[in-house]
C-alpha positions in Angstrom: 16.4 13.0 16.6 15.2 15.9 14.2 17.7 15.6 11.2 17.6 18.8 9.6 17.3 21.9 12.0 18.9 25.1 11.1 21.6 25.1 13.8 22.3 21.3 14.1 23.0 18.3 12.1 21.1 15.4 13.6 23.4 12.9 11.9 26.4 14.4 13.8 24.5 14.5 17.0 23.6 10.6 16.6 27.4 10.0 15.9 28.6 11.8 19.0 26.2 10.0 21.2 27.4 6.8 19.7 30.6 7.5 20.3 30.1 8.4 24.0 28.5 4.8 24.8 30.5 2.2 26.2 31.0 -1.3 24.6 28.9 -3.9 26.3 26.3 -1.7 27.6 22.7 -1.2 26.3 22.8 0.8 23.1 20.2 4.0 23.4 18.0 3.8 20.7 18.0 6.7 18.3 15.2 7.5 15.9 15.9 10.0 13.1 13.0 12.4 12.1 12.9 14.2 8.7 10.5 15.3 6.2 11.6 13.1 3.3 9.3 9.8 3.0 12.3 8.0 1.1 13.7 4.4 1.5 17.4 6.5 0.8 16.7 8.7 3.7 15.7 5.6 5.9 18.6 3.7 4.8 21.2 6.7 5.4 20.1 7.1 8.9 20.8 3.1 9.5 24.0 3.2 7.9 25.0 6.4 10.2 24.0 4.2 13.3 20.4 5.5 14.2 17.8 2.6 14.8 14.9 3.7 12.8 13.5 6.9 10.9 10.2 8.6 10.9 8.5 11.1 8.5 7.0 14.6 9.9 4.5 15.5 10.5 4.2 12.4 12.6 1.5 10.2 12.7 0.5 9.1 16.6 -0.1 5.3 15.3 3.3 4.9 13.4 4.9 7.0 16.4 3.6 4.5 19.1 4.4 1.2 16.9 7.9 2.5 16.7 8.4 3.4 20.2 6.9 -0.2 21.1 9.7 -1.5 19.0 12.4 -0.4 21.4 10.5 -0.4 24.9 9.3 -3.5 26.4 7.9 -3.3 30.1 9.9 0.0 31.1 13.0 -1.5 29.4 14.6 0.2 26.7 15.8 -3.0 24.5 16.0 -3.4 21.0 13.9 -6.2 19.9 
């Protein structure tokens, strides 16, 4: 989820997505994406219900590691 686009607030979109999830069902992983490589930005994302944070420009190795945290054998689950 791109956090800072001109017309859309990624944090608000993630909150809206979370509000649509049914309790007891599998949680949809949402990864925030921004330009600031700050621990405070990562912490803010986690506090707002996102599951992770990645910095642009994307590093393919970091992106692959992050995806592997949430996908196991084609089944989207948190580790």
